[in-house]
BAFI-3210 file (N, C-alpha, C; in Angstrom, 3 decimals, decimal comma, padded with zeros to 6 digits):
// residues 312
n [1|2|3|4|5|6|7|8|9|10|11|12|13|14|15|16|17|18|19|20|21|22|23|24|25|26|27|28|29|30|31|32|33|34|35|36|37|38|39|40|41|42|43|44|45|46|47|48|49|50|51|52|53|54|55|56|57|58|59|60|61|62|63|64|65|66|67|68|69|70|71|72|73|74|75|76|77|78|79|80|81|82|83|84|85|86|87|88|89|90|91|92|93|94|95|96|97|98|99|100|101|102|103|104|105|106|107|108|109|110|111|112|113|114|115|116|117|118|119|120|121|122|123|124|125|126|127|128|129|130|131|132|133|134|135|136|137|138|139|140|141|142|143|144|145|146|147|148|149|150|151|152|153|154|155|156|157|158|159|160|161|162|163|164|165|166|167|168|169|170|171|172|173|174|175|176|177|178|179|180|181|182|183|184|185|186|187|188|189|190|191|192|193|194|195|196|197|198|199|200|201|202|203|204|205|206|207|208|209|210|211|212|213|214|215|216|217|218|219|220|221|222|223|224|225|226|227|228|229|230|231|232|233|234|235|236|237|238|239|240|241|242|243|244|245|246|247|248|249|250|251|252|253|254|255|256|257|258|259|260|261|262|263|264|265|266|267|268|269|270|271|272|273|274|275|276|277|278|279|280|281|282|283|284|285|286|287|288|289|290|291|292|293|294|295|296|297|298|299|300|301|302|303|304|305|306|307|308|309|310|311|312]
n.u [001,014|001,907|005,024|004,702|002,368|003,179|005,138|003,683|001,995|003,943|004,681|002,651|002,761|003,206|003,141|006,121|009,069|010,962|013,915|017,430|019,975|023,013|026,058|027,034|029,538|029,962|029,625|032,203|031,673|029,057|029,360|030,592|028,514|027,336|028,516|027,779|025,027|024,853|025,785|023,611|021,625|022,524|022,292|019,776|017,509|016,772|018,826|021,279|022,952|024,414|026,257|029,009|029,177|030,299|030,879|031,107|032,177|031,347|029,811|028,857|025,931|024,284|021,238|020,861|021,619|020,155|017,846|014,998|012,462|012,486|012,886|013,568|014,750|017,189|020,884|022,329|024,190|025,454|026,014|027,425|026,516|028,560|028,114|027,797|029,155|029,477|027,204|025,107|024,047|022,327|022,759|021,442|021,755|020,954|022,546|022,728|021,779|021,275|022,073|020,110|018,766|017,918|017,199|017,533|018,744|019,086|020,268|018,831|017,203|015,401|014,244|011,837|010,078|006,562|006,479|004,704|004,447|004,820|004,049|004,259|007,276|007,285|008,998|009,152|008,525|009,272|007,050|005,042|002,883|-000,591|000,005|002,250|004,673|007,611|007,438|007,581|006,162|005,339|005,232|002,868|000,706|002,274|003,115|000,585|-000,239|001,272|000,232|-002,378|-001,961|-001,136|-003,587|-005,006|-003,660|-004,498|-006,983|-008,797|-009,419|-010,921|-010,140|-008,107|-009,163|-009,414|-007,352|-005,261|-003,462|-000,793|001,450|002,446|000,668|-001,572|-000,700|-000,670|-003,420|-004,589|-003,326|-004,405|-006,814|-006,237|-005,469|-002,801|000,415|003,100|006,688|009,655|012,755|015,071|017,080|018,322|017,320|016,702|018,768|018,611|017,263|014,430|011,096|009,250|006,398|003,448|000,933|-001,825|-002,477|-005,252|-006,200|-005,129|-006,550|-009,319|-009,010|-008,352|-010,732|-012,748|-011,807|-011,812|-014,488|-015,667|-014,828|-016,053|-015,009|-014,733|-013,527|-012,698|-011,764|-009,618|-008,638|-006,494|-004,782|-001,307|-000,481|001,492|000,358|-002,092|-001,051|000,223|-001,925|-002,864|-000,650|-000,339|-002,651|-001,978|-002,234|-001,075|-000,205|-000,565|001,545|002,373|005,245|008,109|011,106|014,667|016,456|017,604|019,909|020,975|021,466|021,620|019,392|015,811|012,373|008,757|007,038|005,473|004,794|004,697|003,737|004,974|005,797|006,955|009,216|011,393|014,356|017,306|015,808|014,206|011,283|010,457|009,370|008,752|009,153|008,394|010,178|009,451|011,296|013,935|016,529|017,541|019,394|017,977|014,626|012,907|013,914|013,738|013,105|013,812|012,306|012,241|009,511|008,475|008,714|006,445|003,117|000,480|-002,063|-003,206|-005,547|-006,475|-008,929|-010,383|-013,915|-016,096|-018,662|-020,853|-020,753|-021,476]
n.v [022,435|019,203|017,319|014,576|014,682|016,402|014,812|012,794|013,901|014,608|012,388|010,498|008,524|006,456|007,783|008,694|007,823|010,236|012,248|012,952|011,330|009,403|007,977|004,953|002,693|-000,277|-003,798|-005,520|-007,996|-007,674|-005,803|-007,408|-008,973|-008,052|-009,188|-011,918|-011,531|-010,596|-012,743|-014,506|-013,104|-013,038|-015,657|-016,274|-017,486|-015,617|-013,846|-014,791|-013,814|-011,963|-013,182|-012,769|-010,395|-007,770|-005,991|-002,440|000,684|000,292|001,216|002,612|004,150|006,862|008,795|012,036|014,492|016,901|016,660|017,878|016,750|014,628|011,043|008,998|006,582|004,107|003,793|002,204|-000,360|000,357|-000,239|-000,170|-002,155|-003,693|-004,715|-006,782|-005,738|-003,095|-002,458|-001,537|-001,653|-001,484|-002,010|-002,614|-003,244|-004,244|-002,537|-003,551|-006,278|-009,125|-008,278|-008,075|-008,178|-005,104|-003,782|-003,946|-003,489|-004,359|-002,883|-003,498|-005,301|-007,767|-011,129|-012,187|-014,501|-014,434|-011,732|-008,689|-007,493|-004,873|-002,387|000,925|002,664|005,345|008,380|010,853|014,324|017,692|020,494|023,311|024,740|025,874|028,330|029,083|028,232|026,230|022,872|019,545|016,620|014,792|011,890|010,453|010,998|010,299|007,615|006,487|007,041|005,276|002,889|003,222|003,507|000,969|-000,437|000,727|-000,220|-002,708|-002,890|-001,061|001,407|003,768|005,115|006,826|009,247|012,559|014,016|012,352|010,893|010,152|008,752|010,891|012,954|011,687|011,624|014,355|014,933|013,344|014,313|016,933|016,274|015,816|016,904|018,534|019,104|021,377|021,284|022,829|021,798|021,454|019,709|018,438|016,407|016,469|017,385|020,052|021,191|021,101|021,951|019,915|017,634|016,330|014,080|012,603|008,960|008,603|010,607|009,763|007,391|008,473|010,057|008,257|006,621|008,429|009,338|007,027|006,394|008,662|008,398|006,148|003,608|000,170|-000,456|-001,333|000,433|000,032|000,734|-000,086|-001,212|-002,160|-005,559|-008,384|-010,679|-009,833|-008,236|-010,227|-011,631|-009,812|-009,532|-012,077|-012,283|-010,762|-007,964|-004,918|-002,985|-000,122|001,277|002,876|003,839|003,965|004,959|004,870|007,011|005,463|006,174|008,207|007,558|008,875|010,421|010,153|009,347|009,601|007,617|006,875|004,074|001,854|-001,332|-004,451|-007,044|-009,815|-011,539|-013,861|-013,624|-014,716|-015,416|-013,259|-011,427|-009,666|-006,836|-006,069|-003,119|-000,450|002,404|005,713|007,728|007,237|007,216|005,177|003,145|001,179|001,257|-000,683|-001,635|-003,132|-002,256|-003,849|-004,197|-004,557|-005,956|-004,698|-002,073|-000,874|000,578|001,312|000,026|000,331|-000,881|-001,915|-003,268|-004,998|-004,959|-007,575|-008,227|-009,603|-008,816|-006,231]
n.w [015,845|016,509|016,802|016,147|014,633|012,530|011,288|010,593|008,652|006,911|005,077|005,400|007,638|010,560|013,954|015,746|017,661|019,608|019,747|019,971|018,174|018,593|017,352|018,633|020,009|018,214|018,075|016,575|015,394|014,538|012,496|010,744|009,905|007,558|005,373|005,578|005,242|002,662|001,258|001,594|000,292|-002,376|-002,878|-003,569|-006,096|-008,032|-007,986|-008,852|-010,765|-009,422|-007,806|-007,391|-006,079|-004,017|-000,840|-000,300|001,088|003,908|006,777|010,075|010,644|011,948|012,524|011,166|013,530|013,903|012,532|010,869|011,195|013,461|013,610|015,349|014,567|015,049|014,938|012,112|010,318|007,234|003,745|000,420|-002,316|-004,567|-007,727|-010,738|-013,852|-013,181|-011,755|-008,960|-005,504|-002,311|001,172|004,480|007,902|011,337|014,072|016,484|018,821|017,026|014,598|012,641|009,244|007,670|005,285|001,702|-001,769|-005,205|-007,911|-010,770|-013,442|-012,674|-012,748|-010,817|-009,243|-008,401|-007,896|-008,558|-011,689|-014,099|-013,003|-013,245|-012,463|-011,200|-010,385|-007,887|-008,844|-009,778|-009,793|-010,548|-008,178|-007,430|-006,431|-007,783|-006,905|-006,834|-006,157|-004,737|-006,197|-004,289|-002,225|-001,735|-003,761|-005,886|-005,612|-005,713|-008,263|-009,764|-009,145|-009,902|-012,695|-013,253|-013,073|-015,086|-017,204|-017,199|-018,313|-017,310|-018,705|-018,682|-016,341|-016,994|-017,944|-019,220|-018,248|-017,381|-018,795|-018,581|-016,238|-014,611|-015,028|-013,806|-011,150|-010,530|-010,774|-008,785|-006,631|-006,468|-005,293|-002,692|000,749|000,998|002,749|002,896|003,187|004,073|002,606|004,755|005,386|003,312|001,532|-001,120|-004,005|-004,765|-002,785|-002,906|-002,198|-000,010|000,046|001,625|002,957|004,675|005,061|005,043|003,377|001,011|000,604|000,362|-001,885|-004,007|-003,807|-004,468|-007,057|-008,567|-008,459|-009,818|-012,332|-013,142|-012,596|-011,828|-009,164|-005,947|-003,071|-000,243|003,199|005,649|008,758|008,397|007,712|007,160|006,323|005,118|003,058|001,584|000,555|-001,392|-003,115|-004,090|-005,573|-007,652|-007,222|-006,826|-003,918|-001,787|000,558|003,754|005,460|007,754|007,157|006,306|003,982|001,207|-000,425|001,066|003,904|006,479|006,735|007,268|007,033|007,098|004,700|001,500|-000,567|-003,425|-003,202|-004,307|-003,934|-001,829|000,430|002,064|003,820|005,317|007,557|007,885|007,240|004,347|002,572|-000,788|-002,675|-004,936|-004,912|-004,907|-004,415|-005,037|-006,925|-009,444|-011,813|-013,206|-013,580|-012,693|-010,384|-007,263|-003,886|-000,987|002,095|005,623|007,327|009,645|009,248|008,183|008,245|007,282|005,008|001,870|-000,325|-003,738|-005,411|-008,184|-008,937|-009,312|-011,801|-010,707|-008,131|-007,860]
ca.u [001,200|002,859|006,042|004,157|001,400|003,867|005,770|002,591|001,590|005,053|004,488|001,629|003,172|002,817|003,830|007,459|009,806|011,685|015,264|018,724|020,706|024,423|026,638|027,684|030,307|029,167|030,378|032,798|030,894|027,873|029,855|030,864|027,204|027,025|029,067|026,810|023,744|025,068|025,902|022,250|020,871|022,831|022,062|018,406|017,444|016,632|020,031|022,430|023,959|025,153|026,936|030,321|029,044|031,041|030,414|032,042|031,823|030,764|029,958|027,851|025,313|023,151|020,421|021,276|021,156|019,233|016,817|013,877|011,382|013,171|012,125|013,910|015,361|018,516|021,883|022,489|025,268|025,084|027,068|027,066|026,757|029,189|027,665|028,317|029,120|029,343|025,934|025,266|022,815|022,656|022,441|021,516|021,484|020,896|023,867|022,533|021,098|021,933|022,426|019,083|018,697|016,943|016,725|018,536|018,279|019,993|019,838|018,932|015,980|015,464|012,965|011,497|008,692|005,702|006,459|003,689|005,157|003,971|003,724|005,213|008,043|007,256|009,679|008,629|008,993|008,974|006,081|004,546|001,517|-001,435|000,640|003,356|005,946|008,140|007,324|007,648|004,834|004,942|005,277|001,599|000,134|003,169|002,941|-000,754|-000,300|001,985|-000,734|-003,562|-001,493|-001,118|-004,930|-005,372|-003,035|-005,173|-008,358|-009,713|-009,028|-011,660|-009,514|-007,228|-009,847|-008,825|-006,208|-004,462|-002,880|000,530|001,520|002,683|-000,668|-002,384|-000,196|-001,188|-004,865|-004,873|-002,785|-005,345|-007,856|-005,826|-005,095|-001,325|001,130|004,467|007,765|010,943|013,846|016,228|017,958|019,095|016,698|016,923|019,970|018,239|016,344|013,051|010,070|008,635|004,938|002,995|-000,446|-002,277|-003,026|-006,681|-006,269|-004,908|-007,861|-010,456|-008,802|-008,478|-012,114|-013,458|-011,355|-012,320|-016,024|-015,958|-014,420|-016,830|-014,103|-015,181|-012,491|-012,920|-010,531|-009,697|-007,654|-006,326|-003,373|-000,561|-000,025|002,115|-000,679|-002,999|-000,301|000,471|-003,125|-002,906|000,390|-000,678|-003,711|-001,414|-002,781|-000,100|-000,888|000,092|002,010|003,121|006,350|009,064|012,351|015,805|016,627|018,617|021,152|021,370|020,835|021,541|018,093|014,669|011,057|007,506|007,044|004,422|005,347|003,965|004,236|004,874|006,233|007,320|010,078|012,057|015,817|017,860|014,781|013,521|010,300|010,681|008,357|009,373|008,441|008,952|010,297|009,377|012,251|015,151|017,017|018,291|019,696|016,885|013,479|012,295|014,690|012,957|013,700|013,282|012,316|011,765|008,116|008,149|008,780|005,163|002,040|-000,865|-002,197|-004,264|-005,770|-007,304|-009,452|-011,504|-015,177|-016,691|-019,970|-021,922|-020,614|-021,917]
ca.v [021,083|018,386|016,641|013,392|015,123|017,010|013,813|011,879|014,761|014,653|011,368|009,630|007,432|006,438|008,755|008,022|008,246|011,498|012,264|013,068|010,042|009,436|006,667|004,295|001,579|-001,504|-005,106|-005,892|-009,165|-007,116|-005,181|-008,633|-009,549|-007,666|-010,182|-013,041|-011,228|-010,401|-014,096|-015,073|-012,355|-013,478|-017,177|-016,338|-017,869|-014,553|-013,018|-015,521|-012,993|-011,088|-014,027|-012,257|-009,025|-007,422|-004,715|-001,328|001,826|-000,256|002,309|002,747|005,417|007,415|009,780|013,405|014,870|018,058|016,347|018,752|015,921|013,457|009,772|008,065|005,344|003,829|003,690|000,894|-000,519|000,532|-000,529|-000,206|-003,481|-003,612|-005,885|-007,082|-004,691|-001,654|-002,283|-001,257|-001,877|-001,075|-002,997|-002,063|-004,259|-003,632|-002,232|-004,131|-007,503|-010,177|-007,727|-008,477|-007,450|-004,047|-003,580|-003,998|-003,437|-004,657|-002,164|-004,487|-005,825|-009,169|-011,977|-012,694|-015,232|-013,963|-010,210|-008,076|-006,757|-003,902|-001,284|001,971|003,150|006,814|009,033|012,148|015,253|019,095|021,238|024,611|024,596|026,915|029,571|029,370|027,901|024,962|021,862|018,230|016,018|014,092|010,456|009,832|010,852|009,703|006,166|006,151|007,201|004,145|001,712|003,484|003,305|-000,512|-000,918|001,287|-001,152|-004,019|-002,780|000,021|002,496|004,981|005,693|007,846|010,569|013,566|014,603|011,370|010,021|009,696|008,562|012,215|013,648|011,065|012,024|015,752|014,944|012,761|015,224|018,030|015,931|015,547|018,034|018,417|020,059|021,631|021,323|023,187|020,741|022,015|018,610|017,924|015,243|016,633|018,161|021,464|021,641|021,294|021,949|018,644|017,719|015,161|014,039|011,368|007,861|008,714|011,388|008,863|006,508|009,276|010,566|007,093|006,235|009,523|009,398|005,804|006,494|009,767|007,920|004,962|002,469|-000,845|-000,735|-001,175|000,896|-000,232|001,306|-000,946|-001,338|-003,092|-006,858|-009,097|-011,667|-009,067|-007,895|-011,435|-011,868|-008,864|-009,798|-013,466|-012,007|-009,725|-006,640|-004,079|-002,144|001,206|001,230|003,913|003,224|004,815|004,367|005,665|007,284|004,484|006,702|009,188|006,919|009,697|010,998|009,238|010,000|008,798|007,520|006,097|003,392|000,931|-002,703|-005,378|-008,411|-010,204|-012,671|-014,035|-013,773|-014,877|-015,614|-011,899|-011,233|-008,437|-006,351|-005,551|-001,957|000,478|003,597|006,870|008,698|006,376|007,211|003,945|002,945|000,399|001,679|-001,831|-002,034|-003,338|-002,048|-004,811|-003,458|-005,393|-005,784|-003,833|-000,615|-000,544|000,943|001,239|-000,673|000,671|-001,943|-001,658|-004,600|-004,905|-005,448|-008,398|-007,843|-010,136|-008,231|-004,869]
ca.w [015,250|017,195|016,011|015,600|013,610|011,329|010,562|009,882|007,519|005,904|004,055|005,720|008,365|011,990|014,786|015,954|018,825|019,355|020,545|019,193|018,106|018,442|017,044|019,719|019,614|017,797|018,081|015,291|014,806|013,907|011,158|009,780|009,491|006,281|004,341|005,591|004,672|001,136|000,696|001,612|-000,689|-003,790|-003,128|-004,179|-007,474|-008,867|-007,749|-009,129|-011,502|-008,470|-006,855|-007,166|-005,496|-002,748|-000,152|-000,234|002,070|005,068|007,826|010,949|010,265|012,791|011,888|011,308|014,939|013,964|011,557|011,165|011,655|014,041|013,503|016,338|014,081|015,620|014,005|011,364|009,517|005,837|002,776|-001,025|-002,909|-005,919|-008,442|-012,068|-014,895|-012,642|-011,149|-007,593|-004,671|-001,009|002,184|005,784|008,988|012,725|014,725|017,864|018,768|016,245|013,365|011,591|007,979|007,651|003,929|000,602|-003,171|-006,302|-009,066|-011,882|-013,873|-012,307|-012,898|-009,505|-009,208|-007,350|-007,827|-009,519|-012,719|-014,993|-012,262|-013,567|-011,402|-011,265|-009,395|-007,581|-009,726|-009,453|-010,598|-009,864|-007,681|-007,716|-005,979|-008,557|-006,255|-007,273|-005,040|-005,125|-006,393|-003,085|-002,421|-001,668|-004,935|-006,937|-005,510|-006,091|-009,713|-010,236|-009,003|-010,802|-013,982|-013,506|-013,310|-016,406|-018,261|-017,029|-018,849|-016,720|-019,464|-018,369|-015,310|-017,480|-018,179|-020,112|-017,653|-016,729|-019,863|-018,264|-014,672|-014,048|-015,015|-012,863|-009,874|-010,184|-010,663|-007,477|-005,697|-006,348|-004,402|-001,312|001,501|001,097|003,452|002,322|004,133|003,406|002,766|005,487|005,664|002,050|001,015|-002,603|-004,261|-004,951|-001,590|-003,407|-001,121|000,097|000,276|002,164|003,504|005,458|004,287|004,733|002,219|-000,234|000,473|-000,067|-003,282|-004,810|-003,884|-005,175|-008,413|-009,227|-008,672|-010,692|-013,621|-013,442|-012,546|-010,860|-008,206|-004,500|-002,358|001,164|003,981|006,920|009,274|007,604|008,199|006,108|005,861|004,321|001,868|000,787|-000,263|-002,495|-004,197|-004,694|-006,525|-008,573|-007,031|-006,009|-002,836|-001,258|002,024|004,364|006,296|008,466|006,641|006,025|002,650|000,859|-000,909|002,111|005,170|007,643|006,619|007,325|006,977|006,796|003,213|000,816|-001,664|-004,097|-002,836|-005,477|-003,634|-000,517|000,414|003,346|003,646|006,618|008,575|008,062|006,230|003,649|001,567|-001,975|-003,079|-005,922|-004,165|-005,741|-004,115|-005,039|-008,267|-009,872|-013,256|-013,696|-012,898|-012,049|-009,125|-006,075|-002,557|000,008|003,425|006,631|007,482|010,732|008,901|007,590|009,119|006,767|003,727|000,918|-001,370|-004,798|-005,886|-009,126|-008,525|-010,310|-012,117|-009,819|-006,710|-007,795]
c.u [002,264|003,898|005,449|003,247|002,119|004,599|004,785|002,073|002,649|004,789|003,548|002,035|002,781|003,543|005,132|008,073|010,665|013,125|016,457|019,363|022,198|024,948|027,302|028,583|029,562|030,161|030,900|032,151|029,588|028,268|030,063|029,597|026,864|027,378|028,187|025,577|023,795|025,098|024,533|021,453|021,188|022,699|020,593|018,447|017,459|017,854|021,289|023,511|024,781|025,988|028,357|030,351|029,832|030,460|031,474|031,363|030,944|030,895|028,775|027,292|024,233|022,392|021,055|020,660|020,220|018,227|015,603|012,637|012,060|012,332|012,494|014,417|016,843|019,571|021,890|023,784|024,747|026,265|026,452|027,405|027,362|028,908|028,261|028,168|028,904|028,023|026,110|023,884|023,164|022,152|022,429|021,158|021,634|022,381|023,764|021,904|021,917|022,212|021,372|019,083|017,573|016,350|017,865|017,959|019,370|019,502|019,948|017,458|016,041|014,146|012,772|010,157|007,827|005,543|005,470|004,555|004,217|003,562|004,719|006,028|008,328|008,080|009,001|009,260|008,596|007,968|005,691|003,148|000,660|-000,966|001,850|004,710|006,391|008,162|007,472|006,228|004,294|004,804|003,900|000,900|000,945|003,104|001,611|-000,879|000,272|000,976|-001,990|-003,175|-001,510|-002,539|-005,487|-004,828|-003,733|-006,608|-009,219|-009,237|-009,659|-011,052|-008,563|-007,912|-009,094|-007,512|-005,224|-003,834|-001,472|000,513|001,784|001,426|-001,640|-001,968|-000,721|-002,639|-005,225|-004,415|-003,757|-006,562|-007,555|-005,390|-003,544|-000,755|002,566|005,429|009,063|011,975|015,094|017,278|018,745|018,540|016,890|018,037|019,829|017,330|014,986|012,056|009,324|007,110|004,490|001,593|-000,665|-002,615|-004,538|-006,963|-006,130|-006,101|-008,977|-010,239|-008,947|-010,003|-012,910|-013,028|-011,912|-013,806|-016,335|-015,698|-015,074|-015,946|-014,593|-014,030|-012,887|-011,698|-010,666|-008,470|-007,549|-004,912|-002,584|-000,407|000,493|001,202|-001,605|-002,316|-000,080|-000,722|-003,263|-001,905|000,067|-001,776|-003,298|-002,107|-001,738|-000,844|-000,039|000,338|002,682|004,194|007,253|010,442|013,479|015,833|017,874|020,018|021,689|020,925|020,960|020,197|017,025|013,507|009,941|007,318|005,912|005,091|004,435|004,548|003,978|005,295|006,602|008,339|010,678|013,492|016,509|016,957|013,943|012,556|010,429|009,541|009,028|008,535|009,139|008,976|010,420|010,332|013,653|015,714|017,905|018,461|018,470|015,684|012,683|012,898|013,709|013,715|013,030|013,420|011,697|010,320|007,753|008,255|007,329|004,078|000,694|-000,923|-003,416|-004,435|-006,655|-007,597|-010,579|-012,756|-015,833|-018,218|-021,100|-021,844|-021,164|-023,305]
c.v [020,318|017,757|015,409|013,682|015,590|015,841|012,909|012,638|014,702|013,632|010,314|008,395|007,481|007,572|007,906|008,522|009,449|011,336|012,317|011,740|010,280|008,041|006,162|003,184|000,336|-002,734|-005,413|-007,092|-008,693|-006,440|-006,289|-009,246|-009,209|-008,617|-011,418|-012,796|-011,066|-011,809|-014,723|-014,429|-012,987|-014,987|-017,320|-016,729|-016,706|-013,597|-013,639|-014,788|-012,044|-011,869|-013,560|-010,841|-008,829|-006,185|-003,692|-000,271|001,240|000,737|002,120|004,101|005,696|008,569|011,177|014,043|016,061|017,868|017,173|017,959|014,576|012,134|008,744|006,782|005,205|003,710|002,273|000,876|-000,384|000,291|-000,406|-001,612|-003,243|-004,893|-006,021|-005,921|-003,355|-001,503|-002,147|-001,611|-001,315|-002,171|-002,300|-003,164|-003,544|-003,529|-002,775|-005,488|-008,476|-009,632|-008,150|-007,583|-006,373|-003,852|-003,774|-003,729|-003,869|-003,914|-002,913|-004,835|-007,328|-009,922|-012,648|-013,269|-014,645|-012,470|-009,778|-007,156|-005,816|-002,763|-000,174|002,493|004,652|007,407|010,459|013,250|016,664|019,633|022,448|024,509|025,787|028,207|029,975|028,999|026,463|023,982|020,585|017,624|015,292|012,702|009,818|009,801|010,205|008,175|005,683|006,100|005,858|002,994|001,936|003,234|001,782|-000,947|-000,358|000,280|-002,388|-003,966|-001,774|001,297|003,839|005,752|006,892|009,225|011,333|014,170|013,607|010,461|009,469|009,515|009,920|012,946|013,124|011,514|013,381|015,794|014,429|013,695|016,534|017,690|015,614|016,946|017,785|019,492|020,134|021,726|021,808|022,074|021,429|020,933|018,083|016,688|015,305|017,594|019,690|022,015|021,940|021,204|020,674|018,764|016,387|015,199|012,743|010,237|007,894|009,586|010,605|007,896|007,267|009,667|009,329|006,668|007,206|009,460|008,217|005,940|007,587|009,456|006,631|003,645|001,467|-001,320|-000,421|-000,742|000,667|000,378|000,472|-000,741|-002,366|-004,430|-007,577|-010,146|-011,045|-008,700|-009,104|-011,843|-011,115|-009,301|-011,103|-013,263|-011,048|-008,333|-005,814|-003,240|-000,922|001,083|002,483|003,153|004,362|004,290|005,395|005,903|006,433|005,075|007,838|008,600|007,645|010,372|009,914|010,051|009,033|008,745|006,688|005,396|002,375|-000,458|-003,733|-006,780|-008,629|-011,401|-012,815|-014,416|-013,743|-014,848|-014,204|-011,782|-009,839|-008,128|-005,686|-004,321|-001,190|001,793|004,736|008,050|008,000|006,319|006,027|003,894|002,222|000,730|000,568|-002,343|-002,032|-003,076|-003,003|-004,354|-004,456|-005,026|-004,881|-002,400|-000,058|-000,357|000,805|000,565|-000,212|-000,319|-001,339|-002,947|-004,308|-005,553|-006,334|-007,946|-008,314|-009,630|-006,826|-004,643]
c.w [016,041|016,248|015,315|014,422|012,382|010,595|009,749|008,665|006,372|004,755|004,554|006,501|009,722|012,791|015,231|017,183|018,541|020,101|019,685|019,285|017,984|018,130|018,216|019,203|019,327|017,790|016,622|014,542|014,099|012,467|010,249|009,278|008,106|005,211|004,336|004,966|003,152|000,486|000,650|000,559|-002,102|-003,970|-003,537|-005,630|-008,402|-008,819|-008,182|-010,001|-010,725|-007,534|-006,619|-006,494|-004,245|-002,068|-000,131|000,758|003,255|006,240|008,770|010,834|011,355|012,057|012,091|012,673|015,033|012,839|011,790|011,695|012,290|013,978|014,579|015,871|014,576|014,464|013,340|010,705|008,063|004,959|001,427|-001,483|-004,335|-006,638|-009,849|-012,949|-014,364|-011,943|-009,598|-006,825|-003,373|-000,090|003,510|006,754|010,355|013,282|016,159|017,705|017,996|014,842|012,301|010,323|008,064|006,316|002,911|-000,789|-004,053|-007,534|-010,365|-012,275|-013,713|-012,442|-011,596|-009,453|-008,043|-007,271|-008,850|-010,434|-013,428|-014,207|-012,603|-012,372|-011,527|-010,093|-009,161|-008,450|-009,330|-010,360|-009,823|-009,435|-007,972|-007,335|-006,842|-008,048|-006,680|-006,085|-005,668|-005,241|-005,156|-003,245|-002,432|-003,025|-006,014|-006,853|-005,971|-007,645|-010,379|-010,246|-009,810|-012,251|-014,364|-013,818|-014,689|-017,460|-018,243|-017,478|-018,348|-017,351|-019,177|-017,223|-015,739|-017,493|-019,177|-019,611|-016,815|-017,695|-019,672|-016,705|-013,948|-013,920|-013,923|-011,472|-009,534|-009,975|-009,247|-006,408|-005,420|-005,423|-002,979|-000,572|001,710|002,011|002,854|003,525|003,493|003,605|003,408|005,729|004,562|001,504|-000,602|-002,861|-004,310|-003,856|-002,080|-002,147|-001,145|000,363|000,695|002,579|004,182|004,532|004,142|003,594|000,877|-000,533|-000,142|-001,566|-004,264|-005,030|-004,760|-006,681|-009,255|-009,465|-009,670|-012,162|-014,033|-013,444|-011,499|-010,064|-006,802|-003,832|-000,864|001,910|005,366|007,542|008,518|008,448|006,946|005,488|004,784|002,979|000,987|-000,047|-001,483|-003,520|-004,840|-005,770|-007,657|-008,513|-006,120|-005,045|-002,507|000,165|002,479|005,287|006,838|008,092|006,438|004,424|002,141|000,396|000,001|003,369|006,397|007,691|006,673|007,377|006,965|005,241|002,756|-000,409|-002,212|-003,773|-003,987|-005,142|-002,132|-000,574|001,856|003,098|005,033|007,863|008,816|006,901|005,698|002,728|000,399|-002,512|-004,218|-005,176|-005,118|-005,388|-004,031|-006,490|-008,622|-011,385|-013,927|-012,931|-012,201|-010,746|-007,922|-004,752|-001,609|001,452|004,470|006,933|008,547|010,473|008,426|008,604|008,529|005,385|002,942|-000,246|-002,470|-005,527|-006,977|-008,616|-009,650|-010,591|-011,203|-008,406|-006,652|-007,123]
res [m|t|l|a|r|s|l|f|l|l|l|g|s|l|t|c|a|q|g|e|l|k|i|t|k|s|d|p|k|l|q|a|r|g|e|l|l|l|k|e|i|v|s|q|k|w|a|t|g|w|k|e|a|t|l|e|k|v|r|l|v|a|q|k|p|d|l|a|q|p|t|g|l|p|p|v|w|s|a|t|i|k|g|p|a|g|r|k|g|h|l|m|w|n|s|s|g|n|g|r|l|v|e|f|s|l|d|d|k|l|e|i|e|g|v|v|t|g|v|p|a|l|q|q|f|p|f|r|d|e|k|g|q|l|v|a|s|g|c|v|p|t|a|a|a|s|v|v|s|y|w|i|s|k|g|h|l|q|w|q|g|e|d|g|k|t|p|g|e|l|a|l|r|l|r|r|q|m|k|m|s|l|f|p|d|s|d|g|f|s|p|n|r|l|t|l|a|g|t|y|p|t|e|l|y|k|s|l|k|q|d|s|q|s|h|g|v|s|i|s|v|g|l|n|r|f|s|i|e|a|l|q|i|e|i|k|a|s|r|p|a|l|l|s|c|l|v|r|v|p|h|i|p|e|l|s|w|g|h|e|v|a|a|v|g|f|c|q|i|d|g|t|e|l|v|g|v|l|d|n|f|y|p|t|k|h|p|e|t|i|r|w|i|r|r|d|a|f|s|s|l|v|t|l|r|p|i|r|e|n|q|k]
***
């Protein structure tokens, strides 16, 4: 198994560059970019309650040099956002060029126009597989279960079946229909080094298509390369999508991986187009917390669209 293939299997993302990374000196002006980016973020209509927010723990972060599955992502500036009433968030920006915004989050329940609401924010969870070993549910089926649960709440009740009455049950049912690969957590992604699990976006597509058909659900499932324009069409129609991406772990930015997430929105801040996602591997106080990630992190797009009666 090649490195690119094993990373792609890990959480269904694109192949990536290889090589050990080291922190290099960065322009102090780039470090200061964080304050300007934070100011732009809290100037958004939906973030006015965070206008007094400040940055803490500002540091230049490179990837763990012996990461089991190297991703080739370059060093970034990373900071914790200190918000109102003890709330927190995170912010990352480039350590080169003009210091473009990479991603951010505000741990809060915010009213954001244009964002798809009602998508359950399911987090990955441990369970015992058919061999009796304790493993992670995996981001691919977990993200899928969040989106399927959304469509169940929109009237497609038959998609629950007898073994999918909760998002967790749905995740396990969809998982059983996918060819999953297991990976030991040698890098510390989880506190208890839980065995990780992943698969291809094509397995996600096939599982959703098979599961919807077997439950008599009038949903069309599609798989395409990611484009911001295609995603915008889905979000404007109140249809959450499933995206694969190559990203850092927000609460452990020294680690990165291929990842699958549920997309619920898009916006533009500081001239950078961002995608809003519910991350199934990001513990937050508010489950509705949206992680905003720059568009170039994404690779594939899985869509779920209700089929009208006259289109059958």
